[in-house]
LUMVEXZA-725748 format. One record per atom (N, C-alpha, C): residue in three letters; atom name; y, x, z. Coordinates in nm, 2 decimals, always signed. Example, Ala and Ser with C-alpha at 12.3 -4.5 7.8 and 13.67 -1.06 7.14 Angstrom:
% LUMVEXZA-725748
+-----+----+--------+--------+--------+
:   r :  a :     py :     px :     pz :
+-----+----+--------+--------+--------+
: Ala :  N :  -0.57 :  +1.32 :  +0.78 :
: Ala : CA :  -0.45 :  +1.23 :  +0.78 :
: Ala :  C :  -0.33 :  +1.32 :  +0.78 :
: Ser :  N :  -0.22 :  +1.28 :  +0.71 :
: Ser : CA :  -0.11 :  +1.37 :  +0.71 :
: Ser :  C :  +0.00 :  +1.29 :  +0.79 :
+-----+----+--------+--------+--------+
END
This chain:
% LUMVEXZA-725748
+-----+----+--------+--------+--------+
:   r :  a :     py :     px :     pz :
+-----+----+--------+--------+--------+
: Met :  N :  +1.38 :  -0.31 :  +1.37 :
: Met : CA :  +1.43 :  -0.44 :  +1.36 :
: Met :  C :  +1.34 :  -0.54 :  +1.44 :
: Tyr :  N :  +1.41 :  -0.61 :  +1.53 :
: Tyr : CA :  +1.34 :  -0.70 :  +1.62 :
: Tyr :  C :  +1.29 :  -0.82 :  +1.54 :
: Phe :  N :  +1.18 :  -0.88 :  +1.59 :
: Phe : CA :  +1.12 :  -1.00 :  +1.52 :
: Phe :  C :  +1.22 :  -1.10 :  +1.49 :
: Glu :  N :  +1.31 :  -1.13 :  +1.58 :
: Glu : CA :  +1.41 :  -1.24 :  +1.56 :
: Glu :  C :  +1.51 :  -1.20 :  +1.45 :
: Glu :  N :  +1.52 :  -1.08 :  +1.41 :
: Glu : CA :  +1.61 :  -1.03 :  +1.30 :
: Glu :  C :  +1.55 :  -1.04 :  +1.16 :
: Leu :  N :  +1.42 :  -1.06 :  +1.16 :
: Leu : CA :  +1.35 :  -1.06 :  +1.03 :
: Leu :  C :  +1.36 :  -1.20 :  +0.97 :
: Lys :  N :  +1.37 :  -1.21 :  +0.84 :
: Lys : CA :  +1.39 :  -1.33 :  +0.77 :
: Lys :  C :  +1.28 :  -1.34 :  +0.66 :
: Met :  N :  +1.24 :  -1.46 :  +0.63 :
: Met : CA :  +1.15 :  -1.48 :  +0.51 :
: Met :  C :  +1.21 :  -1.42 :  +0.39 :
: Asn :  N :  +1.13 :  -1.36 :  +0.31 :
: Asn : CA :  +1.17 :  -1.31 :  +0.17 :
: Asn :  C :  +1.25 :  -1.18 :  +0.18 :
: Met :  N :  +1.28 :  -1.13 :  +0.30 :
: Met : CA :  +1.35 :  -1.00 :  +0.31 :
: Met :  C :  +1.26 :  -0.90 :  +0.24 :
: Ala :  N :  +1.32 :  -0.81 :  +0.16 :
: Ala : CA :  +1.24 :  -0.72 :  +0.08 :
: Ala :  C :  +1.30 :  -0.58 :  +0.07 :
: Val :  N :  +1.22 :  -0.49 :  +0.05 :
: Val : CA :  +1.26 :  -0.35 :  +0.02 :
: Val :  C :  +1.18 :  -0.29 :  -0.10 :
: Asp :  N :  +1.25 :  -0.20 :  -0.17 :
: Asp : CA :  +1.18 :  -0.13 :  -0.28 :
: Asp :  C :  +1.11 :  -0.01 :  -0.22 :
: Ile :  N :  +0.99 :  +0.02 :  -0.28 :
: Ile : CA :  +0.91 :  +0.13 :  -0.23 :
: Ile :  C :  +0.93 :  +0.24 :  -0.33 :
: Pro :  N :  +0.97 :  +0.36 :  -0.29 :
: Pro : CA :  +0.99 :  +0.47 :  -0.38 :
: Pro :  C :  +0.86 :  +0.52 :  -0.45 :
: Pro :  N :  +0.88 :  +0.59 :  -0.56 :
: Pro : CA :  +0.77 :  +0.63 :  -0.64 :
: Pro :  C :  +0.67 :  +0.72 :  -0.57 :
: Ala :  N :  +0.54 :  +0.70 :  -0.60 :
: Ala : CA :  +0.43 :  +0.78 :  -0.55 :
: Ala :  C :  +0.36 :  +0.83 :  -0.67 :
: Val :  N :  +0.35 :  +0.97 :  -0.68 :
: Val : CA :  +0.28 :  +1.03 :  -0.79 :
: Val :  C :  +0.13 :  +1.05 :  -0.75 :
: Ile :  N :  +0.04 :  +1.01 :  -0.84 :
: Ile : CA :  -0.10 :  +1.03 :  -0.81 :
: Ile :  C :  -0.14 :  +1.17 :  -0.88 :
: Glu :  N :  -0.15 :  +1.27 :  -0.79 :
: Glu : CA :  -0.18 :  +1.40 :  -0.84 :
: Glu :  C :  -0.33 :  +1.42 :  -0.85 :
: Lys :  N :  -0.37 :  +1.47 :  -0.97 :
: Lys : CA :  -0.51 :  +1.48 :  -1.00 :
: Lys :  C :  -0.59 :  +1.56 :  -0.89 :
: Glu :  N :  -0.54 :  +1.68 :  -0.85 :
: Glu : CA :  -0.61 :  +1.76 :  -0.75 :
: Glu :  C :  -0.63 :  +1.68 :  -0.62 :
: Lys :  N :  -0.52 :  +1.62 :  -0.58 :
: Lys : CA :  -0.53 :  +1.54 :  -0.45 :
: Lys :  C :  -0.62 :  +1.42 :  -0.47 :
: Met :  N :  -0.62 :  +1.36 :  -0.59 :
: Met : CA :  -0.71 :  +1.25 :  -0.61 :
: Met :  C :  -0.86 :  +1.29 :  -0.60 :
: Ile :  N :  -0.89 :  +1.40 :  -0.66 :
: Ile : CA :  -1.03 :  +1.45 :  -0.66 :
: Ile :  C :  -1.07 :  +1.49 :  -0.52 :
: Asp :  N :  -0.98 :  +1.56 :  -0.45 :
: Asp : CA :  -1.00 :  +1.60 :  -0.32 :
: Asp :  C :  -1.03 :  +1.49 :  -0.22 :
: Phe :  N :  -0.94 :  +1.38 :  -0.23 :
: Phe : CA :  -0.96 :  +1.26 :  -0.15 :
: Phe :  C :  -1.10 :  +1.20 :  -0.18 :
: Ala :  N :  -1.13 :  +1.19 :  -0.31 :
: Ala : CA :  -1.26 :  +1.13 :  -0.35 :
: Ala :  C :  -1.38 :  +1.21 :  -0.29 :
: Leu :  N :  -1.37 :  +1.35 :  -0.30 :
: Leu : CA :  -1.48 :  +1.43 :  -0.25 :
: Leu :  C :  -1.50 :  +1.41 :  -0.10 :
: Asn :  N :  -1.39 :  +1.38 :  -0.03 :
: Asn : CA :  -1.40 :  +1.36 :  +0.11 :
: Asn :  C :  -1.43 :  +1.22 :  +0.16 :
: Tyr :  N :  -1.38 :  +1.12 :  +0.08 :
: Tyr : CA :  -1.39 :  +0.98 :  +0.13 :
: Tyr :  C :  -1.45 :  +0.88 :  +0.04 :
: Asp :  N :  -1.47 :  +0.91 :  -0.09 :
: Asp : CA :  -1.52 :  +0.81 :  -0.19 :
: Asp :  C :  -1.59 :  +0.89 :  -0.30 :
: Asn :  N :  -1.69 :  +0.97 :  -0.26 :
: Asn : CA :  -1.76 :  +1.06 :  -0.35 :
: Asn :  C :  -1.86 :  +1.00 :  -0.44 :
: Ile :  N :  -1.80 :  +0.94 :  -0.55 :
: Ile : CA :  -1.88 :  +0.88 :  -0.66 :
: Ile :  C :  -1.83 :  +0.95 :  -0.79 :
: Pro :  N :  -1.92 :  +0.95 :  -0.89 :
: Pro : CA :  -1.89 :  +1.02 :  -1.01 :
: Pro :  C :  -1.76 :  +0.97 :  -1.08 :
: Leu :  N :  -1.73 :  +0.84 :  -1.07 :
: Leu : CA :  -1.62 :  +0.78 :  -1.13 :
: Leu :  C :  -1.49 :  +0.85 :  -1.09 :
: His :  N :  -1.49 :  +0.90 :  -0.97 :
: His : CA :  -1.37 :  +0.97 :  -0.91 :
: His :  C :  -1.37 :  +1.12 :  -0.92 :
: Thr :  N :  -1.49 :  +1.18 :  -0.94 :
: Thr : CA :  -1.50 :  +1.32 :  -0.93 :
: Thr :  C :  -1.56 :  +1.40 :  -1.05 :
: Asp :  N :  -1.63 :  +1.33 :  -1.14 :
: Asp : CA :  -1.70 :  +1.39 :  -1.25 :
: Asp :  C :  -1.63 :  +1.35 :  -1.38 :
: Glu :  N :  -1.55 :  +1.44 :  -1.44 :
: Glu : CA :  -1.48 :  +1.40 :  -1.56 :
: Glu :  C :  -1.57 :  +1.37 :  -1.68 :
: Glu :  N :  -1.68 :  +1.44 :  -1.69 :
: Glu : CA :  -1.78 :  +1.41 :  -1.80 :
: Glu :  C :  -1.84 :  +1.27 :  -1.78 :
: Tyr :  N :  -1.88 :  +1.24 :  -1.66 :
: Tyr : CA :  -1.93 :  +1.10 :  -1.63 :
: Tyr :  C :  -1.83 :  +1.00 :  -1.66 :
: Ala :  N :  -1.71 :  +1.02 :  -1.61 :
: Ala : CA :  -1.60 :  +0.92 :  -1.62 :
: Ala :  C :  -1.57 :  +0.88 :  -1.77 :
: Lys :  N :  -1.59 :  +0.98 :  -1.86 :
: Lys : CA :  -1.57 :  +0.96 :  -2.00 :
: Lys :  C :  -1.66 :  +0.85 :  -2.06 :
: Thr :  N :  -1.78 :  +0.83 :  -1.99 :
: Thr : CA :  -1.88 :  +0.74 :  -2.04 :
: Thr :  C :  -1.86 :  +0.60 :  -1.98 :
: Thr :  N :  -1.76 :  +0.58 :  -1.90 :
: Thr : CA :  -1.73 :  +0.45 :  -1.83 :
: Thr :  C :  -1.63 :  +0.37 :  -1.91 :
: Pro :  N :  -1.62 :  +0.25 :  -1.89 :
: Pro : CA :  -1.51 :  +0.17 :  -1.95 :
: Pro :  C :  -1.37 :  +0.22 :  -1.93 :
: Phe :  N :  -1.35 :  +0.30 :  -1.83 :
: Phe : CA :  -1.22 :  +0.36 :  -1.80 :
: Phe :  C :  -1.19 :  +0.48 :  -1.89 :
: Gly :  N :  -1.29 :  +0.55 :  -1.93 :
: Gly : CA :  -1.27 :  +0.66 :  -2.02 :
: Gly :  C :  -1.22 :  +0.79 :  -1.96 :
: Lys :  N :  -1.19 :  +0.79 :  -1.83 :
: Lys : CA :  -1.15 :  +0.91 :  -1.76 :
: Lys :  C :  -1.15 :  +0.87 :  -1.61 :
: Leu :  N :  -1.13 :  +0.98 :  -1.53 :
: Leu : CA :  -1.14 :  +0.96 :  -1.38 :
: Leu :  C :  -1.03 :  +0.86 :  -1.34 :
: Ile :  N :  -1.07 :  +0.78 :  -1.24 :
: Ile : CA :  -0.98 :  +0.69 :  -1.18 :
: Ile :  C :  -0.97 :  +0.72 :  -1.03 :
: Ala :  N :  -0.85 :  +0.69 :  -0.97 :
: Ala : CA :  -0.83 :  +0.72 :  -0.83 :
: Ala :  C :  -0.91 :  +0.63 :  -0.75 :
: Pro :  N :  -0.96 :  +0.68 :  -0.63 :
: Pro : CA :  -1.02 :  +0.58 :  -0.54 :
: Pro :  C :  -0.91 :  +0.48 :  -0.50 :
: Gly :  N :  -0.96 :  +0.35 :  -0.48 :
: Gly : CA :  -0.87 :  +0.25 :  -0.45 :
: Gly :  C :  -0.79 :  +0.27 :  -0.32 :
: Val :  N :  -0.86 :  +0.31 :  -0.22 :
: Val : CA :  -0.79 :  +0.33 :  -0.09 :
: Val :  C :  -0.69 :  +0.44 :  -0.10 :
: Met :  N :  -0.72 :  +0.54 :  -0.18 :
: Met : CA :  -0.62 :  +0.65 :  -0.20 :
: Met :  C :  -0.49 :  +0.60 :  -0.27 :
: Ser :  N :  -0.52 :  +0.51 :  -0.38 :
: Ser : CA :  -0.40 :  +0.45 :  -0.45 :
: Ser :  C :  -0.32 :  +0.37 :  -0.35 :
: Phe :  N :  -0.38 :  +0.29 :  -0.27 :
: Phe : CA :  -0.31 :  +0.21 :  -0.17 :
: Phe :  C :  -0.23 :  +0.30 :  -0.07 :
: Met :  N :  -0.30 :  +0.40 :  -0.02 :
: Met : CA :  -0.24 :  +0.49 :  +0.08 :
: Met :  C :  -0.12 :  +0.57 :  +0.03 :
: Ser :  N :  -0.13 :  +0.60 :  -0.10 :
: Ser : CA :  -0.02 :  +0.67 :  -0.17 :
: Ser :  C :  +0.11 :  +0.58 :  -0.17 :
: Val :  N :  +0.09 :  +0.45 :  -0.19 :
: Val : CA :  +0.20 :  +0.36 :  -0.19 :
: Val :  C :  +0.24 :  +0.33 :  -0.04 :
: Trp :  N :  +0.14 :  +0.32 :  +0.05 :
: Trp : CA :  +0.17 :  +0.28 :  +0.19 :
: Trp :  C :  +0.26 :  +0.39 :  +0.25 :
: Val :  N :  +0.23 :  +0.52 :  +0.23 :
: Val : CA :  +0.31 :  +0.62 :  +0.29 :
: Val :  C :  +0.45 :  +0.62 :  +0.24 :
: Lys :  N :  +0.48 :  +0.58 :  +0.12 :
: Lys : CA :  +0.61 :  +0.57 :  +0.07 :
: Lys :  C :  +0.68 :  +0.44 :  +0.13 :
: Tyr :  N :  +0.60 :  +0.34 :  +0.15 :
: Tyr : CA :  +0.66 :  +0.22 :  +0.23 :
: Tyr :  C :  +0.70 :  +0.26 :  +0.37 :
: Leu :  N :  +0.62 :  +0.34 :  +0.43 :
: Leu : CA :  +0.65 :  +0.38 :  +0.57 :
: Leu :  C :  +0.78 :  +0.46 :  +0.58 :
: Glu :  N :  +0.80 :  +0.54 :  +0.47 :
: Glu : CA :  +0.92 :  +0.62 :  +0.47 :
: Glu :  C :  +1.05 :  +0.53 :  +0.46 :
: Val :  N :  +1.04 :  +0.41 :  +0.41 :
: Val : CA :  +1.15 :  +0.32 :  +0.40 :
: Val :  C :  +1.18 :  +0.27 :  +0.55 :
: Asp :  N :  +1.08 :  +0.27 :  +0.63 :
: Asp : CA :  +1.10 :  +0.23 :  +0.77 :
: Asp :  C :  +1.16 :  +0.09 :  +0.78 :
: Phe :  N :  +1.10 :  +0.00 :  +0.71 :
: Phe : CA :  +1.14 :  -0.14 :  +0.70 :
: Phe :  C :  +1.15 :  -0.21 :  +0.84 :
: Leu :  N :  +1.05 :  -0.19 :  +0.93 :
: Leu : CA :  +1.06 :  -0.26 :  +1.06 :
: Leu :  C :  +1.11 :  -0.17 :  +1.17 :
: Gly :  N :  +1.13 :  -0.05 :  +1.15 :
: Gly : CA :  +1.19 :  +0.04 :  +1.25 :
: Gly :  C :  +1.10 :  +0.06 :  +1.37 :
: Thr :  N :  +1.16 :  +0.10 :  +1.48 :
: Thr : CA :  +1.09 :  +0.13 :  +1.60 :
: Thr :  C :  +1.03 :  +0.01 :  +1.67 :
: Glu :  N :  +1.07 :  -0.11 :  +1.62 :
: Glu : CA :  +1.02 :  -0.23 :  +1.68 :
: Glu :  C :  +0.88 :  -0.27 :  +1.64 :
: Leu :  N :  +0.83 :  -0.19 :  +1.53 :
: Leu : CA :  +0.69 :  -0.21 :  +1.49 :
: Leu :  C :  +0.60 :  -0.16 :  +1.60 :
: Leu :  N :  +0.51 :  -0.25 :  +1.65 :
: Leu : CA :  +0.42 :  -0.21 :  +1.76 :
: Leu :  C :  +0.29 :  -0.16 :  +1.70 :
: Ala :  N :  +0.23 :  -0.24 :  +1.60 :
: Ala : CA :  +0.10 :  -0.21 :  +1.55 :
: Ala :  C :  +0.07 :  -0.29 :  +1.43 :
: Gly :  N :  -0.04 :  -0.25 :  +1.36 :
: Gly : CA :  -0.09 :  -0.33 :  +1.25 :
: Gly :  C :  -0.19 :  -0.43 :  +1.31 :
: Lys :  N :  -0.21 :  -0.54 :  +1.25 :
: Lys : CA :  -0.31 :  -0.64 :  +1.30 :
: Lys :  C :  -0.42 :  -0.66 :  +1.20 :
: Ser :  N :  -0.38 :  -0.66 :  +1.07 :
: Ser : CA :  -0.48 :  -0.68 :  +0.97 :
: Ser :  C :  -0.42 :  -0.63 :  +0.83 :
: Thr :  N :  -0.51 :  -0.61 :  +0.74 :
: Thr : CA :  -0.46 :  -0.58 :  +0.60 :
: Thr :  C :  -0.57 :  -0.62 :  +0.50 :
: Lys :  N :  -0.52 :  -0.66 :  +0.38 :
: Lys : CA :  -0.61 :  -0.70 :  +0.28 :
: Lys :  C :  -0.55 :  -0.64 :  +0.15 :
: Ile :  N :  -0.64 :  -0.56 :  +0.08 :
: Ile : CA :  -0.60 :  -0.50 :  -0.04 :
: Ile :  C :  -0.68 :  -0.56 :  -0.16 :
: Glu :  N :  -0.61 :  -0.58 :  -0.27 :
: Glu : CA :  -0.68 :  -0.62 :  -0.39 :
: Glu :  C :  -0.64 :  -0.52 :  -0.50 :
: Trp :  N :  -0.73 :  -0.47 :  -0.57 :
: Trp : CA :  -0.71 :  -0.38 :  -0.68 :
: Trp :  C :  -0.72 :  -0.45 :  -0.81 :
: Ile :  N :  -0.61 :  -0.45 :  -0.89 :
: Ile : CA :  -0.60 :  -0.53 :  -1.01 :
: Ile :  C :  -0.63 :  -0.44 :  -1.14 :
: Lys :  N :  -0.58 :  -0.32 :  -1.15 :
: Lys : CA :  -0.60 :  -0.23 :  -1.26 :
: Lys :  C :  -0.63 :  -0.09 :  -1.21 :
: Pro :  N :  -0.70 :  -0.01 :  -1.28 :
: Pro : CA :  -0.73 :  +0.12 :  -1.24 :
: Pro :  C :  -0.60 :  +0.21 :  -1.23 :
: Val :  N :  -0.61 :  +0.31 :  -1.15 :
: Val : CA :  -0.50 :  +0.40 :  -1.13 :
: Val :  C :  -0.56 :  +0.54 :  -1.17 :
: Tyr :  N :  -0.48 :  +0.61 :  -1.26 :
: Tyr : CA :  -0.53 :  +0.74 :  -1.31 :
: Tyr :  C :  -0.44 :  +0.85 :  -1.26 :
: Ala :  N :  -0.50 :  +0.97 :  -1.28 :
: Ala : CA :  -0.42 :  +1.09 :  -1.24 :
: Ala :  C :  -0.29 :  +1.09 :  -1.32 :
: Asp :  N :  -0.18 :  +1.13 :  -1.25 :
: Asp : CA :  -0.05 :  +1.14 :  -1.30 :
: Asp :  C :  +0.02 :  +1.00 :  -1.31 :
: Asp :  N :  -0.04 :  +0.90 :  -1.28 :
: Asp : CA :  +0.03 :  +0.77 :  -1.27 :
: Asp :  C :  +0.14 :  +0.78 :  -1.16 :
: Val :  N :  +0.24 :  +0.70 :  -1.18 :
: Val : CA :  +0.35 :  +0.69 :  -1.09 :
: Val :  C :  +0.36 :  +0.55 :  -1.04 :
: Leu :  N :  +0.33 :  +0.53 :  -0.91 :
: Leu : CA :  +0.33 :  +0.39 :  -0.86 :
: Leu :  C :  +0.46 :  +0.36 :  -0.78 :
: Thr :  N :  +0.51 :  +0.25 :  -0.80 :
: Thr : CA :  +0.63 :  +0.20 :  -0.73 :
: Thr :  C :  +0.60 :  +0.06 :  -0.69 :
: Gly :  N :  +0.68 :  +0.01 :  -0.60 :
: Gly : CA :  +0.65 :  -0.13 :  -0.55 :
: Gly :  C :  +0.76 :  -0.19 :  -0.48 :
: Lys :  N :  +0.73 :  -0.31 :  -0.42 :
: Lys : CA :  +0.82 :  -0.39 :  -0.34 :
: Lys :  C :  +0.74 :  -0.44 :  -0.22 :
: Ala :  N :  +0.80 :  -0.44 :  -0.11 :
: Ala : CA :  +0.74 :  -0.50 :  +0.01 :
: Ala :  C :  +0.83 :  -0.62 :  +0.05 :
: Glu :  N :  +0.77 :  -0.73 :  +0.08 :
: Glu : CA :  +0.84 :  -0.86 :  +0.11 :
: Glu :  C :  +0.78 :  -0.93 :  +0.23 :
: Ile :  N :  +0.86 :  -0.98 :  +0.32 :
: Ile : CA :  +0.81 :  -1.06 :  +0.43 :
: Ile :  C :  +0.78 :  -1.20 :  +0.37 :
: Thr :  N :  +0.65 :  -1.24 :  +0.40 :
: Thr : CA :  +0.60 :  -1.36 :  +0.34 :
: Thr :  C :  +0.56 :  -1.46 :  +0.45 :
: Asn :  N :  +0.56 :  -1.42 :  +0.58 :
: Asn : CA :  +0.53 :  -1.51 :  +0.68 :
: Asn :  C :  +0.58 :  -1.45 :  +0.82 :
: Leu :  N :  +0.63 :  -1.54 :  +0.91 :
: Leu : CA :  +0.67 :  -1.49 :  +1.04 :
: Leu :  C :  +0.61 :  -1.59 :  +1.14 :
: Val :  N :  +0.54 :  -1.54 :  +1.24 :
: Val : CA :  +0.49 :  -1.62 :  +1.35 :
: Val :  C :  +0.51 :  -1.56 :  +1.48 :
: Lys :  N :  +0.59 :  -1.63 :  +1.57 :
: Lys : CA :  +0.62 :  -1.57 :  +1.70 :
: Lys :  C :  +0.49 :  -1.60 :  +1.79 :
: Arg :  N :  +0.44 :  -1.50 :  +1.85 :
: Arg : CA :  +0.32 :  -1.51 :  +1.93 :
: Arg :  C :  +0.35 :  -1.54 :  +2.08 :
: Asn :  N :  +0.45 :  -1.48 :  +2.13 :
: Asn : CA :  +0.49 :  -1.49 :  +2.27 :
: Asn :  C :  +0.63 :  -1.44 :  +2.29 :
: Ala :  N :  +0.68 :  -1.42 :  +2.41 :
: Ala : CA :  +0.81 :  -1.37 :  +2.44 :
: Ala :  C :  +0.83 :  -1.23 :  +2.40 :
: Lys :  N :  +0.72 :  -1.15 :  +2.39 :
: Lys : CA :  +0.72 :  -1.01 :  +2.37 :
: Lys :  C :  +0.71 :  -0.97 :  +2.22 :
: Asn :  N :  +0.64 :  -1.05 :  +2.14 :
: Asn : CA :  +0.61 :  -1.01 :  +2.00 :
: Asn :  C :  +0.58 :  -1.12 :  +1.91 :
: Gly :  N :  +0.59 :  -1.09 :  +1.78 :
: Gly : CA :  +0.55 :  -1.18 :  +1.68 :
: Gly :  C :  +0.48 :  -1.11 :  +1.57 :
: Ile :  N :  +0.43 :  -1.18 :  +1.47 :
: Ile : CA :  +0.35 :  -1.13 :  +1.36 :
: Ile :  C :  +0.44 :  -1.14 :  +1.23 :
: Ala :  N :  +0.47 :  -1.03 :  +1.17 :
: Ala : CA :  +0.54 :  -1.03 :  +1.04 :
: Ala :  C :  +0.43 :  -1.00 :  +0.93 :
: Glu :  N :  +0.42 :  -1.09 :  +0.83 :
: Glu : CA :  +0.33 :  -1.07 :  +0.72 :
: Glu :  C :  +0.41 :  -1.00 :  +0.61 :
: Ile :  N :  +0.36 :  -0.89 :  +0.57 :
: Ile : CA :  +0.43 :  -0.81 :  +0.46 :
: Ile :  C :  +0.34 :  -0.81 :  +0.34 :
: Ala :  N :  +0.39 :  -0.85 :  +0.23 :
: Ala : CA :  +0.32 :  -0.85 :  +0.10 :
: Ala :  C :  +0.37 :  -0.73 :  +0.02 :
: Ile :  N :  +0.28 :  -0.65 :  -0.03 :
: Ile : CA :  +0.32 :  -0.54 :  -0.12 :
: Ile :  C :  +0.26 :  -0.56 :  -0.25 :
: Lys :  N :  +0.34 :  -0.53 :  -0.35 :
: Lys : CA :  +0.30 :  -0.53 :  -0.49 :
: Lys :  C :  +0.33 :  -0.39 :  -0.55 :
: Ala :  N :  +0.23 :  -0.33 :  -0.60 :
: Ala : CA :  +0.25 :  -0.19 :  -0.66 :
: Ala :  C :  +0.22 :  -0.19 :  -0.81 :
: Tyr :  N :  +0.31 :  -0.12 :  -0.88 :
: Tyr : CA :  +0.31 :  -0.12 :  -1.03 :
: Tyr :  C :  +0.30 :  +0.03 :  -1.07 :
: Asn :  N :  +0.23 :  +0.05 :  -1.19 :
: Asn : CA :  +0.23 :  +0.18 :  -1.25 :
: Asn :  C :  +0.36 :  +0.20 :  -1.33 :
: Gln :  N :  +0.37 :  +0.32 :  -1.39 :
: Gln : CA :  +0.49 :  +0.35 :  -1.47 :
: Gln :  C :  +0.51 :  +0.27 :  -1.59 :
: Asn :  N :  +0.40 :  +0.19 :  -1.63 :
: Asn : CA :  +0.42 :  +0.10 :  -1.74 :
: Asn :  C :  +0.45 :  -0.05 :  -1.70 :
: Gly :  N :  +0.48 :  -0.06 :  -1.57 :
: Gly : CA :  +0.52 :  -0.19 :  -1.52 :
: Gly :  C :  +0.40 :  -0.28 :  -1.50 :
: Glu :  N :  +0.28 :  -0.23 :  -1.50 :
: Glu : CA :  +0.16 :  -0.31 :  -1.48 :
: Glu :  C :  +0.12 :  -0.32 :  -1.33 :
: Leu :  N :  +0.09 :  -0.44 :  -1.28 :
: Leu : CA :  +0.05 :  -0.46 :  -1.14 :
: Leu :  C :  -0.08 :  -0.39 :  -1.12 :
: Val :  N :  -0.09 :  -0.30 :  -1.03 :
: Val : CA :  -0.22 :  -0.23 :  -1.01 :
: Val :  C :  -0.29 :  -0.27 :  -0.88 :
: Leu :  N :  -0.21 :  -0.31 :  -0.78 :
: Leu : CA :  -0.27 :  -0.35 :  -0.65 :
: Leu :  C :  -0.17 :  -0.44 :  -0.57 :
: Thr :  N :  -0.23 :  -0.52 :  -0.49 :
: Thr : CA :  -0.15 :  -0.60 :  -0.40 :
: Thr :  C :  -0.21 :  -0.57 :  -0.26 :
: Asn :  N :  -0.12 :  -0.60 :  -0.16 :
: Asn : CA :  -0.17 :  -0.58 :  -0.02 :
: Asn :  C :  -0.09 :  -0.68 :  +0.06 :
: Val :  N :  -0.16 :  -0.74 :  +0.16 :
: Val : CA :  -0.10 :  -0.82 :  +0.26 :
: Val :  C :  -0.13 :  -0.76 :  +0.40 :
: Thr :  N :  -0.03 :  -0.72 :  +0.47 :
: Thr : CA :  -0.05 :  -0.66 :  +0.60 :
: Thr :  C :  +0.02 :  -0.75 :  +0.71 :
: Glu :  N :  -0.05 :  -0.77 :  +0.82 :
: Glu : CA :  +0.01 :  -0.84 :  +0.93 :
: Glu :  C :  +0.05 :  -0.73 :  +1.03 :
: Ala :  N :  +0.18 :  -0.73 :  +1.07 :
: Ala : CA :  +0.23 :  -0.63 :  +1.16 :
: Ala :  C :  +0.28 :  -0.70 :  +1.29 :
: Val :  N :  +0.25 :  -0.64 :  +1.40 :
: Val : CA :  +0.30 :  -0.69 :  +1.53 :
: Val :  C :  +0.43 :  -0.62 :  +1.56 :
: Val :  N :  +0.54 :  -0.71 :  +1.58 :
: Val : CA :  +0.67 :  -0.66 :  +1.59 :
: Val :  C :  +0.73 :  -0.71 :  +1.73 :
: Lys :  N :  +0.80 :  -0.62 :  +1.80 :
: Lys : CA :  +0.87 :  -0.65 :  +1.92 :
: Lys :  C :  +0.97 :  -0.76 :  +1.91 :
: Cys :  N :  +0.98 :  -0.85 :  +2.01 :
: Cys : CA :  +1.09 :  -0.94 :  +2.02 :
: Cys :  C :  +1.20 :  -0.88 :  +2.10 :
: Lys :  N :  +1.32 :  -0.93 :  +2.09 :
: Lys : CA :  +1.44 :  -0.88 :  +2.16 :
: Lys :  C :  +1.41 :  -0.90 :  +2.31 :
: Pro :  N :  +1.45 :  -0.80 :  +2.40 :
: Pro : CA :  +1.43 :  -0.82 :  +2.54 :
: Pro :  C :  +1.51 :  -0.93 :  +2.59 :
: Leu :  N :  +1.45 :  -1.00 :  +2.69 :
: Leu : CA :  +1.53 :  -1.12 :  +2.75 :
: Leu :  C :  +1.64 :  -1.07 :  +2.84 :
+-----+----+--------+--------+--------+
END
């Protein structure tokens, strides 16, 4: 979808992402190797009471499902920035769903503009677990 076709508040639903325990621990061992994510006995002693998913893994699980929706299509050129906030812990076997919405549009030049996409992700209990704001560079229609 070209920049000129995007509208404020356009939104898409993000399909469910299941947080599988094995993948969660594997991700943690490779990218966020702290006991809260990898050691079940240690995790029991924390306020969470059990292992929690690494935040980046939780976000990426939702992000990959967002990409499957292909909201911006082949006119997406690149990402410019992203900001993630984690609100509640994500546990093994949680099912995350969400919504992506255009919250700002800024034309940069004749070739492209910036679309700000806000994502809210919820667990299976309807609790907000994370938010994300990503700026995407999107092609303009050819002259």
